C-alpha positions in Angstrom: -10.4 95.7 15.8 -11.6 92.5 14.3 -13.8 91.6 17.2 -15.7 94.9 17.2 -19.1 95.1 15.5 -20.4 98.4 14.2 -23.9 99.4 13.3 -24.6 102.7 11.7 -28.2 103.3 12.7 -28.7 102.8 16.4 -32.1 101.9 17.8 -33.5 103.9 20.7 -33.2 101.1 23.2 -29.8 101.4 25.0 -27.9 98.8 26.9 -29.3 97.8 30.3 -27.5 97.8 33.6 -28.3 94.9 36.0 -30.6 96.1 38.8 -28.2 94.5 41.3 -25.5 96.9 40.1 -27.8 99.9 40.4 -28.7 98.8 44.0 -25.1 98.5 44.9 -24.3 102.0 43.5 -27.2 103.5 45.4 -26.1 102.0 48.7 -22.5 103.1 48.3 -23.6 106.7 47.8 -26.1 106.4 50.7 -29.0 107.2 48.4 -31.4 105.1 50.3 -34.6 106.0 48.5 -33.0 105.0 45.2 -31.7 101.9 46.9 -35.3 101.0 47.9 -36.4 101.6 44.3 -33.6 99.4 43.0 -34.6 96.6 45.5 -38.1 96.7 44.1 -36.7 96.4 40.6 -34.6 93.5 41.7 -37.6 91.7 43.1 -39.7 92.3 40.0 -36.9 91.8 37.5 -37.2 95.4 36.1 -34.3 96.3 33.8 -32.4 99.5 34.6 -31.0 101.7 31.8 -27.2 101.4 31.5 -25.1 104.2 32.8 -23.3 106.3 30.2 -19.7 106.2 31.6 -18.7 109.2 29.5 -21.5 111.6 30.7 -20.1 114.9 31.8 -16.6 113.5 32.1 -13.4 115.5 31.1 -12.7 116.1 27.4 -9.4 117.4 26.2 -9.6 118.7 22.6 -6.7 118.2 20.2 -8.2 120.3 17.4 -9.8 123.7 17.3 -13.5 124.4 18.1 -14.5 126.1 14.8 -16.0 129.1 16.5 -17.0 131.0 13.4 -19.6 128.7 11.8 -22.7 131.0 11.7 -21.4 132.8 14.8 -22.4 129.8 17.0 -20.4 128.5 19.9 -19.1 124.9 19.5 -17.8 123.5 22.8 -15.8 120.2 23.0 -17.8 119.4 26.1 -20.9 119.0 23.9 -19.7 115.5 23.0 -20.4 114.3 26.6 -23.4 116.5 27.6 -26.0 113.8 27.0 -27.7 116.0 24.3 -27.8 114.7 20.7 -28.8 118.2 19.5 -25.5 119.9 20.5 -22.5 119.5 18.2 -18.8 120.2 18.4 -17.4 121.1 15.0 -13.7 121.4 14.2 -11.9 122.6 11.1 -8.1 122.5 10.3 -8.0 123.5 6.7 -7.4 121.1 3.8 -7.7 117.8 5.8 -10.4 118.5 8.5 -10.2 116.6 11.7 -11.9 116.3 15.1 -9.8 114.7 17.9 -10.1 114.6 21.6 -9.2 112.5 24.7 -11.9 111.4 27.1 -10.9 110.8 30.8 -13.4 108.5 32.5 -11.9 109.3 35.8 -11.1 105.7 36.6 -10.5 102.5 34.8 -13.8 101.0 33.6 -14.7 97.9 31.8 -15.9 98.9 28.3 -18.4 96.9 26.2 -19.8 99.3 23.7 -19.7 102.8 22.3 -22.5 105.0 20.8 -21.6 108.1 18.9 -23.0 110.5 16.3 -20.3 111.7 13.8 -20.9 114.3 11.2 -19.1 114.9 7.8 -16.3 112.3 7.9 -14.6 109.7 5.8 -12.4 108.2 8.6 -12.8 107.1 12.2 -10.4 105.7 14.8 -10.9 104.9 18.5 -8.0 104.2 20.9 -7.9 103.4 24.6 -5.2 103.6 27.3 -4.9 102.8 31.0 -2.5 105.7 31.6 -2.7 108.2 28.8 0.7 106.9 27.6 0.3 103.5 25.9 -2.5 103.4 23.4 -4.3 100.5 21.7 -6.3 100.9 18.6 -9.8 99.4 19.2 -11.6 100.5 16.1 -10.5 102.0 12.8 -12.5 102.5 9.5 -11.5 104.4 6.4 -13.0 105.1 3.0 -16.3 105.9 4.5 -18.7 107.5 1.9 -18.9 111.2 2.7 -20.6 112.6 4.7 -20.9 109.4 6.8 -23.6 111.0 9.1 -25.7 108.9 11.4 -25.7 107.1 14.7 -23.2 104.3 15.3 -23.0 101.6 17.8 -19.8 99.6 18.3 -20.1 96.4 20.3 -16.9 94.8 21.6 -17.0 91.0 21.4 -14.4 90.9 24.2 -14.7 93.8 26.8 -11.6 95.5 28.1 -10.4 97.9 30.9 -9.5 101.5 30.1 -9.6 104.9 31.6 -8.7 107.1 28.6 -10.3 107.0 25.2 -9.0 108.9 22.2 -11.3 109.6 19.3 -10.3 110.9 15.8 -12.4 111.5 12.7 -11.6 113.4 9.6 -12.4 114.1 6.0 -10.5 115.4 3.0 -13.4 117.3 1.6 -12.5 120.7 3.1 -15.6 120.5 5.3 -16.1 120.9 9.0 -16.0 117.7 11.0 -18.4 117.2 13.9 -19.4 115.0 16.8 -22.8 115.4 18.4 -22.4 112.9 21.2 -19.9 110.2 22.4 -21.1 107.6 24.9 -19.4 104.7 26.6 -21.1 101.7 28.2 -20.1 98.7 30.3 -20.8 95.3 28.8 -24.4 94.1 28.7 -25.3 91.7 31.5 -25.0 88.1 30.5 -28.4 86.4 30.1 -28.5 82.8 30.9 -30.7 80.5 28.8 -33.0 78.0 30.3 -30.9 75.1 29.1 -28.8 74.0 26.2 -25.4 74.7 24.8 -26.3 76.3 21.5 -25.4 73.4 19.3 -27.7 71.8 16.8 -28.1 68.7 19.0 -28.7 70.8 22.2 -30.0 74.3 21.3 -30.3 77.1 23.8 -33.8 77.1 25.3 -35.7 80.4 25.3 -38.5 81.0 27.8 -38.4 84.8 28.4 -38.3 88.0 26.4 -34.8 88.7 27.7 -33.5 85.3 26.5 -35.0 86.0 23.1 -33.2 89.4 23.1 -30.0 87.7 24.0 -30.0 85.8 20.7 -28.2 88.8 19.2 -25.2 88.0 21.4 -24.5 84.6 19.7 -25.6 85.0 16.2 -24.3 81.6 15.0 -25.9 79.5 17.7 -29.1 77.4 17.6 -32.2 78.1 19.6 -35.6 76.6 20.5 -38.6 78.2 22.2 -39.9 76.3 25.2 -42.7 78.7 26.0 -44.8 81.4 24.4 -43.1 84.8 24.5 -45.0 88.0 25.1 -43.0 91.1 24.1 -45.5 93.6 25.6 -43.0 94.5 28.3 -40.4 97.3 28.6 -38.2 98.0 26.8 -39.6 96.1 23.9 -43.0 97.8 23.8 -42.0 101.5 24.0 -40.0 104.0 21.9 -38.8 102.3 18.7 -39.6 98.9 20.2 -37.8 95.7 19.4 -34.3 96.0 17.9 -34.1 93.6 15.0 -31.5 90.8 15.4 -28.8 90.8 12.7 -27.0 93.8 11.3 -26.5 94.7 7.6 -24.4 97.7 6.6 -23.4 96.9 3.0 -22.3 93.9 0.9 -18.8 92.9 1.9 -18.8 95.4 4.8 -16.8 94.0 7.7 -19.4 95.4 10.1 -22.1 93.1 8.9 -23.4 90.7 11.5 -26.2 88.5 10.2 -28.0 85.8 12.1 -26.5 82.5 10.9 -27.9 80.0 13.3 -31.4 78.5 13.7 -34.6 79.2 15.6 -37.2 76.5 16.2 -40.4 77.8 17.7 -41.5 74.3 18.6 -45.1 75.4 18.0 -44.9 78.4 20.3 -45.9 82.0 19.6 -44.2 85.4 19.9 -46.8 88.1 20.5 -46.7 91.9 20.6 -43.6 92.2 18.4 -43.6 96.0 18.0 -41.1 97.9 15.8 -41.4 101.5 14.9 -38.3 102.5 13.0 -39.5 104.3 9.8 -36.0 105.5 8.9 -34.2 102.2 9.4 -33.8 99.3 6.9 -34.0 95.6 7.7 -36.8 95.5 10.2 -38.4 92.3 11.6 -37.9 89.9 14.5 -34.6 89.4 12.6 -33.2 92.2 10.5 -30.8 90.2 8.4 -30.1 86.5 8.2 -27.6 84.4 6.1 -27.6 80.6 6.1 -30.2 80.7 8.9 -33.1 78.3 9.5 -36.5 79.3 11.0 -39.3 76.8 11.8 -42.4 76.0 13.7 -43.2 79.5 14.9 -46.2 81.8 15.1 -45.8 85.6 15.2 -48.1 88.5 16.0 -46.5 91.7 14.8 -46.9 95.5 14.4 -43.9 96.6 12.4 -42.8 99.8 10.6 -39.5 100.1 8.9 -37.9 101.8 5.9 -36.9 99.1 3.4 -36.5 95.3 3.7 -39.3 94.8 6.2 -41.0 91.5 7.2 -42.8 90.0 10.1 -40.1 87.4 10.6 -37.1 88.8 8.8 -36.2 91.8 6.7 -33.8 90.0 4.4 -32.5 86.4 4.3 -30.0 85.0 1.8 -29.6 82.1 1.8 -31.7 80.2 4.3 -35.0 78.3 4.9 -38.3 79.1 6.5 -40.7 76.2 7.4 -44.1 76.2 9.2 -43.8 79.9 10.3 -47.0 82.0 10.4 -47.5 85.7 11.1 -50.5 87.9 11.7 -50.7 91.7 12.2 -49.4 94.6 10.1 -46.2 95.4 8.3 -45.4 98.8 6.8 -42.4 99.8 4.8 -42.0 103.6 4.5 -40.0 103.0 1.3 -39.6 99.6 -0.5 -39.6 95.8 -0.1 -42.0 94.5 2.5 -43.8 91.3 3.1 -46.0 89.8 5.8 -43.3 87.2 6.6 -40.1 88.4 4.9 -39.1 91.5 3.1 -36.7 89.9 0.6 -35.4 86.4 0.2 -32.6 85.0 -2.0 -31.6 81.3 -2.4 -34.2 80.6 0.3 -37.0 78.0 0.5 -40.3 79.0 2.3 -42.6 76.0 2.9 -45.9 75.4 4.7 -45.9 79.0 5.9 -48.5 81.8 5.9 -49.2 85.5 6.6 -52.5 87.1 7.6 -50.9 90.5 7.6 -52.0 93.9 6.2 -48.9 95.0 4.2 -48.3 98.5 2.9 -45.3 100.2 1.2 -44.2 103.7 0.3 -44.8 107.1 1.8 -44.7 110.8 0.9 -41.5 111.3 2.9 -39.5 108.4 1.6 -41.2 107.6 -1.7 -40.7 104.0 -2.7 -43.7 101.6 -2.7 -42.0 98.9 -4.8 -41.9 95.2 -4.1 -44.7 94.8 -1.7 -46.2 91.3 -1.1 -48.6 89.6 1.3 -45.9 86.9 2.2 -42.7 88.2 0.7 -41.9 91.5 -1.0 -39.1 90.4 -3.3 -38.2 86.7 -4.2 -34.8 86.5 -5.8 -32.6 83.9 -7.5 -33.1 80.2 -6.8 -35.7 80.6 -4.1 -38.9 78.6 -3.8 -42.3 79.0 -2.2 -44.1 75.8 -1.6 -47.5 75.3 0.0 -47.8 78.8 1.4 -50.6 81.4 1.5 -51.4 85.0 2.4 -54.7 86.4 3.3 -54.1 90.1 4.1 -54.6 93.1 1.8 -51.5 94.5 0.1 -51.0 98.1 -1.1 -48.1 100.0 -2.5 -47.8 103.5 -4.1 -45.5 102.2 -6.9 -45.0 99.0 -8.8 -44.6 95.2 -8.3 -47.4 94.7 -5.8 -48.8 91.2 -5.3 -51.2 89.3 -3.0 -48.4 86.7 -2.2 -45.2 88.3 -3.5 -44.3 91.6 -5.1 -41.6 90.2 -7.4 -40.8 86.6 -8.3 -37.4 86.4 -10.1 -35.7 83.2 -11.3 -37.5 81.3 -8.6 -40.5 78.9 -8.3 -43.9 79.0 -6.7 -45.9 75.8 -6.2 -49.2 74.8 -4.5 -49.7 78.3 -3.0 -52.4 81.0 -3.0 -53.5 84.5 -1.9 -56.9 85.8 -1.0 -56.2 89.5 -0.1 -56.8 92.5 -2.3 -53.9 94.1 -4.1 -53.6 97.9 -4.9 -50.8 99.6 -6.7 -49.7 101.9 -9.6 -48.1 99.4 -11.9 -47.5 95.6 -12.2 -50.2 94.5 -9.7 -51.4 91.0 -9.4 -53.6 88.9 -7.1 -50.7 86.5 -6.6 -47.6 88.2 -7.9 -46.9 91.7 -9.2 -44.1 90.8 -11.5 -43.0 87.3 -12.6 -39.7 87.0 -14.6 -36.3 85.5 -15.1 -37.2 81.9 -15.8 -39.5 81.7 -12.9 -42.3 79.2 -12.7 -45.8 79.4 -11.1 -47.5 76.0 -10.9 -50.7 74.9 -9.3 -51.4 78.2 -7.7 -54.4 80.6 -7.5 -55.6 84.0 -6.3 -59.1 85.3 -5.3 -58.5 88.9 -4.2 -59.5 92.0 -6.1 -56.8 93.9 -8.0 -57.1 97.6 -8.5 -55.1 100.7 -9.5 -54.1 103.7 -7.4 -55.4 107.1 -8.6 -52.2 107.5 -10.7 -52.3 104.0 -12.0 -50.3 103.2 -15.1 -50.5 99.6 -16.5 -50.2 95.8 -16.0 -53.0 94.6 -13.8 -53.9 90.9 -13.6 -56.0 88.7 -11.3 -53.0 86.4 -10.9 -50.0 88.2 -12.2 -49.6 91.8 -13.3 -46.6 91.6 -15.6 -45.4 88.1 -16.7 -42.2 87.2 -18.4 -42.1 83.6 -17.4 -44.2 80.4 -17.1 -47.6 79.9 -15.6 -49.3 76.5 -15.6 -52.4 75.0 -13.9 -53.5 78.2 -12.2 -56.6 80.3 -11.8 -57.9 83.7 -10.5 -61.4 84.6 -9.5 -61.0 88.2 -8.3 -62.2 91.4 -10.0 -59.6 93.4 -11.9 -60.1 97.2 -12.2 -57.0 98.8 -13.7 -55.4 100.9 -16.3 -53.5 100.0 -19.5 -53.0 96.3 -19.9 -55.6 94.5 -17.8 -56.5 90.8 -17.7 -58.5 88.4 -15.6 -55.4 86.2 -15.2 -52.4 88.3 -16.5 -52.1 91.9 -17.3 -49.3 91.6 -19.8 -48.0 88.2 -21.1 -44.7 89.1 -22.7 -42.9 87.3 -25.6 -40.9 85.1 -23.2 -44.0 84.2 -21.2 -46.3 81.2 -21.4 -49.7 80.3 -19.9 -51.1 76.7 -20.0 -54.2 75.0 -18.5 -55.3 78.1 -16.5 -58.5 80.1 -16.2 -60.1 83.3 -14.8 -63.7 84.2 -13.9 -63.5 87.7 -12.4 -64.9 90.9 -13.9 -62.3 92.8 -15.8 -62.5 96.6 -16.1 -59.8 98.6 -17.9 -59.4 102.0 -19.5 -56.7 101.0 -22.0 -56.8 99.2 -25.3 -55.2 96.0 -24.1 -58.0 94.5 -21.9 -59.0 90.9 -22.0 -61.0 88.3 -20.1 -57.9 86.2 -19.5 -55.0 88.3 -20.7 -54.6 92.0 -21.4 -51.6 92.6 -23.6 -50.2 89.4 -25.2 -47.1 88.5 -27.2 -46.4 85.2 -25.5 -47.9 81.7 -25.5 -51.5 80.9 -24.3 -52.6 77.3 -24.5 -55.9 75.6 -23.5 -56.7 78.4 -21.1 -60.2 79.9 -20.5 -62.1 82.8 -19.2 -65.7 83.3 -18.2 -67.3 85.5 -20.9 -70.4 86.2 -18.7 -68.7 87.3 -15.5 -65.7 89.0 -17.0 -67.6 91.3 -19.2 -65.1 90.6 -22.0 -65.3 88.9 -25.4 -61.8 89.0 -26.8 -60.3 86.3 -29.0 -56.8 84.9 -29.6 -55.5 85.1 -26.0 -57.8 82.8 -24.1 -60.9 80.7 -24.9 -64.2 82.3 -23.9 -66.7 80.0 -22.1 -70.1 80.6 -20.4 -70.6 80.0 -16.7 -72.3 76.7 -17.3 -69.5 75.6 -19.6 -66.9 76.6 -17.0 -68.5 74.1 -14.6 -68.2 71.2 -17.0 -65.1 69.0 -17.1 -65.5 68.4 -20.8 -64.8 72.1 -21.5 -61.2 71.9 -20.4 -59.3 70.2 -23.2 -56.1 68.3 -22.3 -56.4 69.2 -18.6 -55.2 66.5 -16.1 -58.1 65.3 -14.1 -57.9 64.1 -11.3 -54.2 64.3 -10.7 -54.0 68.1 -11.0 -57.6 69.3 -11.2 -60.9 68.3 -9.7 -64.4 69.6 -10.4 -67.9 69.2 -8.9 -69.7 68.7 -12.2 -72.3 71.4 -12.8 -71.5 73.1 -9.5 -68.0 74.4 -9.3 -65.2 75.7 -11.5 -62.2 73.4 -11.6 -60.1 73.5 -8.4 -56.7 72.1 -7.7 -56.3 68.6 -6.4 -54.3 69.7 -3.4 -57.0 72.1 -2.2 -58.8 71.3 1.1 -62.3 72.3 2.2 -60.9 75.4 3.9 -59.6 76.8 0.6 -62.8 76.1 -1.4 -65.9 78.3 -1.5 -69.6 78.3 -2.5 -70.2 79.6 -6.1 -72.4 82.7 -6.3 -75.0 82.6 -9.1 -77.4 85.6 -8.7 -78.0 88.4 -8.6 -75.1 88.9 -11.0 -72.3 91.0 -9.7 -73.1 94.7 -9.8 -76.5 94.1 -11.2 -79.3 96.7 -10.7 -82.5 95.0 -9.6 -86.2 95.8 -10.0 -88.0 95.6 -6.7 -86.8 95.4 -3.2 -86.9 91.6 -2.5 -83.9 90.0 -4.1 -83.2 86.3 -4.0 -79.6 85.3 -3.3 -78.6 82.1 -5.1 -75.5 80.1 -4.7 -74.1 76.6 -5.4 -72.7 74.5 -2.5 -69.0 74.2 -1.8 -67.3 70.8 -2.5 -65.7 69.1 0.4 -62.8 66.9 -0.7 -61.9 66.2 2.9 -64.9 63.9 3.3 -66.9 66.1 5.8 -70.6 66.9 5.3 -71.7 70.5 5.1 -74.2 71.3 7.8 -74.9 75.0 7.3 -74.1 78.2 5.4 -73.4 81.6 6.7 -74.5 84.5 4.6 -73.4 88.1 5.2 -75.1 91.2 3.8 -73.8 94.7 4.2 -73.8 98.2 2.6 -70.1 98.3 2.4 -67.4 96.1 0.8 -65.6 95.7 4.2 -68.8 94.0 5.6 -68.6 96.1 8.8 -72.0 96.0 10.5 -73.1 93.1 8.3 -76.3 91.2 9.1 -75.7 87.4 9.2 -78.1 84.7 8.1 -77.7 80.9 8.6 -79.2 78.3 6.3 -78.9 74.6 6.8 -77.8 72.2 4.0 -81.5 71.2 4.0 -82.6 74.8 3.3 -83.9 75.7 6.8 -83.2 79.0 8.5 -81.0 78.3 11.6 -80.8 81.0 14.3 -77.2 81.3 15.3 -78.2 82.5 18.8 -81.2 83.7 20.7 -80.2 87.2 19.7 -80.5 86.2 16.1 -83.9 84.6 16.7 -85.0 87.8 18.5 -84.0 89.8 15.5 -86.1 87.6 13.2 -89.1 87.7 15.6 -89.0 91.4 16.0 -88.6 92.1 12.3 -85.1 93.5 13.1 -83.3 96.1 11.1 -81.1 95.0 8.2 -78.5 97.7 7.7 -80.3 101.0 7.2 -82.8 101.2 9.9 -85.5 102.7 7.7 -87.2 99.5 6.7 -87.6 96.0 8.2 -86.4 92.8 6.7 -88.2 89.5 6.8 -86.8 86.2 5.7 -89.4 85.1 3.2 -87.7 82.0 1.9 -84.6 80.2 2.9 -85.0 77.1 0.8 -83.5 74.7 -1.6 -84.1 74.7 -5.3 -83.8 71.0 -6.1 -82.9 71.1 -9.7 -80.9 67.9 -9.3 -79.8 65.7 -12.2 -81.9 62.8 -10.6 -79.6 60.0 -11.6 -80.7 56.7 -10.0 -83.3 58.5 -7.9 -81.0 61.0 -6.2 -79.6 64.4 -7.0 -75.9 64.8 -7.7 -73.5 64.1 -10.5 -71.4 61.2 -11.5 -69.7 59.8 -14.5 -69.3 56.5 -16.2 -65.5 56.3 -16.0 -63.5 55.6 -12.8 -61.2 58.6 -13.7 -64.2 60.9 -13.8 -65.6 59.5 -10.5 -62.3 60.3 -8.8 -62.3 63.9 -10.1 -65.9 64.8 -9.5 -67.2 65.6 -6.0 -70.6 64.2 -5.0 -73.0 67.1 -4.3 -76.7 66.2 -4.0 -78.1 69.7 -3.7 -78.1 72.2 -6.6 -78.8 75.9 -6.0 -79.6 77.2 -2.5 -81.6 80.4 -2.2 -82.3 83.1 0.4 -85.0 85.6 -0.4 -85.0 89.0 1.4 -87.8 91.5 1.4 -88.3 95.3 1.9 -84.7 96.4 1.3 -84.0 100.1 0.9 -84.3 101.4 -2.7 -81.4 103.0 -4.5 -78.9 101.2 -2.2 -76.0 99.0 -3.0 -75.7 95.8 -1.0 -72.7 93.4 -0.8 -73.1 89.8 0.0 -71.0 86.6 0.4 -71.4 83.0 1.6 -69.3 80.4 3.3 -70.0 76.8 4.5 -69.4 74.9 7.8 -69.0 71.1 7.8 -69.6 68.5 10.5 -65.9 68.6 11.4 -66.3 72.3 12.4 -64.2 73.3 9.4 -65.1 76.5 7.5 -64.8 76.8 3.8 -63.3 79.9 2.3 -65.7 82.9 1.8 -67.2 83.1 -1.7 -66.5 86.0 -3.9 -68.0 89.3 -2.7 -70.7 90.4 -5.1 -72.9 93.4 -5.0 -76.3 94.5 -6.3 -78.2 97.7 -6.3 -81.9 98.1 -5.5 -83.8 100.4 -7.8 -87.3 100.0 -6.4 -90.1 99.6 -8.8 -89.0 100.4 -12.3 
């Protein structure tokens, strides 16, 4: 009994029978056409579905057939008819029981069982070679009534038997049923490329089948030696991939987590497809404990119920290092993240997710703990040098661009750029931040907004904070309900904010709305918000500063330049010293966000992006569109010297023909794509410097002030969205700037 493993919810993928076995069976029965098909399968390596050894075999009932339930007929043979919809019910009065003996017709090697019990609190399975001497193979009691659901029992050590006796019962005075009882031979043994599964010599994985075989040795160590494409049967149809590692309940003997390690060695697993909306713990791995994952890239399309992640549904404890996922993750209930659904006592370092994450549904409710990287971060975990770029939405609370919940854990040198949407406790970085957690040297740039039934706590960085935030910033727009702030929605009594700032617009319908903090009963020290871009002018929970002041180092009292912060004097807001060019962006100046303009020829103005990596910016890409998603956007290219640069002959043709910009009713011409040299002209050249060596280390050298692009003949009464990013001479892109909009009103 101890070497059996049970799973209560069975995936649609069933065990496979080796094609060679199928070929042998077809030849023995002189089914030559089938034999030919099997030979083709052998040559092409096509797996064949395993044979259900119990199908239509003889069943001898030991209990009655309960013929009076609704006047229906309940036949014991229903348990082996191959139809999950037919059920045999039995009732004995008082203690109800279903019991039968299955005769396989001959001794068979047994590796696993699949069955669908109904209304039970106890199960026992016994086997016999002769119907006389019986061995108990599996027994479980104290099952929570009704105990319904598919179950899969895998035997660690297969055995021979002809007869199988099944018994299930309850003491609830209710009918007991079995919908189907299936028996399978052991799965074919998959050989790994090389290795013995030890830390020193891990199993080498080169094929989808070898990756699937990880579930057979959950405590071993593995390394990828090639990219793995899972767009092959049976992993790309039905419910798709079966997550590795089984969780039934805490302290349940049927738990089977992955406890080994997987090193991707820089390789990628693509087309990981999972469609299991009613099943918990969905991901490449469902549940892991003490496991280590590293150096891996994933491309995923995953739907699960709760605890859903691109890499793992739940891990406690463990570590994840240099793992990156792209794609989509959906939890029909709760707790989803682009990389992991939930972590506890786990470190995630140097990892990322470019994943669209969603949580909650009308059928299952939920929608809580949804994050771009991790849904729920619990006790003694840490997130270091990580980022998420996908949008995040949940129908309930604790929704964040990087994590939904951060509890008694730390986050350092990390960021999120995706938009976050939820009902309550929604933040650009974290939805809820509590339990002695810390957020240090982090930022968020995505927009934060409320669902139609939004409640409260919306912040550009954190929605609801009960812990420490230091040296952080947020630039995204906040549009919420109740307590709304550019950095934090609600800063509770036990919370603190130090040396942080926000610059995004803040819109709220409640009384507790602020440029930096919405509701506040905690500590706020030397932290600032932009009084011009935020649209707020509150006092006592953040220091108001103008846009010009926010671009001057002297504004930020007692901040640590250059060890923690840097600034391009007069050009950028402060940025964190660990940030590279790819995380920085040009600063938009005008038109002001959501401004209504007179005339149809706006001039777009922005400040250059700093480049702490040492590269030189060579051009800027400007996108203009009539939608915030920038679909169908028209692109412009401007050099660092202010010249229009056609990106291709097609772009040049667009300019020469007076091509259409967006609407098709008017033509657009590029009047000016120039440089406004409003330089500080120190020592005969533009730029900024300082007299102290400390200031020189913290201030980027930028010789060009504002760049401008003037457009002409736009449509009137139309809202346009625009953004800018930079490309340097190392072929590195900066981050996109904020996305601003303006509306043309024609001639007023």
